[in-house]
C-alpha positions as CSV (number, residue, x, y, z in Angstrom):
1,M,40.5,40.7,26.0
2,N,39.1,38.5,28.8
3,I,40.1,41.3,31.3
4,L,38.2,43.8,29.5
5,R,35.1,41.7,29.3
6,E,35.4,40.9,33.1
7,A,35.7,44.6,33.8
8,R,32.7,45.4,31.7
9,T,30.7,42.7,33.5
10,E,31.8,44.0,36.9
11,A,30.9,47.6,36.0
12,A,27.4,46.5,34.9
13,R,27.0,44.5,38.2
14,L,28.0,47.4,40.2
15,R,25.6,49.7,38.4
16,A,22.8,47.3,38.9
17,A,23.6,47.0,42.6
18,A,23.7,50.8,43.0
19,E,20.3,51.0,41.3
20,E,18.9,48.3,43.6
21,I,20.2,50.3,46.6
22,D,18.6,53.5,45.3
23,T,15.3,51.6,44.9
24,L,15.5,50.0,48.3
25,L,16.3,53.3,50.0
26,G,13.5,55.1,48.4
27,E,12.7,58.4,50.2
28,Y,15.4,57.8,52.8
29,G,18.2,58.1,50.3
30,S,18.2,61.9,50.6
31,T,19.1,61.9,54.3
32,F,22.5,60.3,55.2
33,G,23.0,60.1,58.9
34,P,24.8,57.1,60.5
35,A,21.6,55.0,60.4
36,N,21.3,55.4,56.6
37,V,25.0,54.8,56.0
38,A,24.5,51.5,57.9
39,V,21.6,50.6,55.6
40,V,23.6,51.3,52.4
41,Y,26.5,49.2,53.9
42,R,24.2,46.2,54.7
43,L,22.4,46.4,51.4
44,A,25.8,46.4,49.6
45,L,26.8,43.3,51.5
46,L,23.5,41.6,50.4
47,V,24.2,42.2,46.7
48,D,28.0,41.4,47.0
49,M,29.1,44.9,46.4
50,P,32.1,46.3,48.4
51,P,30.2,48.2,51.2
52,T,32.4,51.3,51.6
53,R,32.4,51.7,47.9
54,A,28.7,51.6,47.9
55,V,28.4,54.2,50.6
56,A,30.9,56.4,48.5
57,S,28.9,55.9,45.4
58,Q,25.5,56.6,47.0
59,L,26.7,59.8,48.7
60,G,28.9,61.0,45.8
61,I,32.0,61.2,48.1
62,T,35.4,59.6,48.1
63,Q,36.1,56.2,49.6
64,D,38.1,57.8,52.4
65,A,35.2,60.1,53.3
66,A,32.8,57.0,53.0
67,A,35.1,55.1,55.4
68,K,34.9,57.9,58.0
69,R,31.0,57.8,57.7
70,V,31.1,54.1,58.1
71,Q,33.3,54.5,61.2
72,R,30.8,57.1,62.6
73,A,28.0,54.5,62.0
74,R,29.9,51.9,63.9
75,E,30.6,54.4,66.8
76,A,26.9,55.3,66.9
77,G,26.1,51.5,67.2
78,F,24.5,51.0,63.8
79,L,27.3,48.7,62.6
80,A,29.3,46.2,64.5
81,S,33.1,46.2,64.5
82,T,34.7,44.1,61.8
83,V,38.1,42.7,60.9
84,M,39.6,44.5,57.8
85,G,39.0,42.4,54.7
86,R,36.3,40.2,56.2
87,K,32.6,40.6,55.4
88,G,30.3,41.6,58.2
89,C,28.1,44.2,59.7
């Protein structure tokens, strides 16, 4: 049952990180242009949460849709290019 315990711990950590992101975004959380996608992405990195998953969770969209939003934020200059699988913003 170690896997189940780890899954529950990870789920609790992700919920806490999402709540922290909500708090830090405050009133800006209701408008999700490329700049705010970049903010969510960076905040997720700070709390060790997968950034694209955080964007998806915050916006209530799929991870594929979140990846497109992250790409638009990069194209708009709000996020730097990264290498897949390596942390960075």
